[in-house]
Steps between C-alpha positions, in 0.01 A plus 500: 500500500324261262363653185193298368415572133122551462405406155260795498716775666850394483771439782385625839621447866386183671308706764237583228398131456324233684585123485219286375642150552547218246383572138291274282309346776141437398216487767338160498171504315350224725600648843165408638567144448848503641593346833647712771847354445478572108383863573781547766743369238392748246494796753828441690723282286730700265809420291813621688725516204865599539572638167266622222148549637184668349338757733213739489563861593273811515624851440314623811652861494489533129266387233339245749511221237608147561769327303726196508872475546770236478728545793810298594434463883866431574627829363175720488574570134181571306546325166179590320160661562182438302142598525232278657357258267816467290713184520835531671788566261718210395870470537537504874577192688523397865869419452616860551802515731463653855739732646677216680469260201294258698241284324152635446342252744639440845762669706799422285618225741471148353389305799560176336872566478565700819599277787515664842819309585669637190514862627849627513527812728824604354333528144292798609136546427181415704444158658251304289 
């Protein structure tokens, strides 16, 4: 069970909340002058951060208020919550370790140093 701390009501079960996507994403003021490609980029392209990510949440089965949260997407740990319109709290970086210790970006396999011919079946592990 994931407990999400609502800044208005306190910690509640995740089933009471709805996910609202990436936080701090302003709607373009000149959308009527945007090309289809520019509008599609705004609508569909989002960050896919592995690590600390600012998200919007709504307490749908509680106070029904929207708020922002900083969540480590690799561990699902909620690091901080704050009200809409407030800046994100500082002190959190994208460099938080993930459960397996891999880097925040990528799969953890350094493709530039892994050679398919260098695989040693006796060493264990998965084939790169």
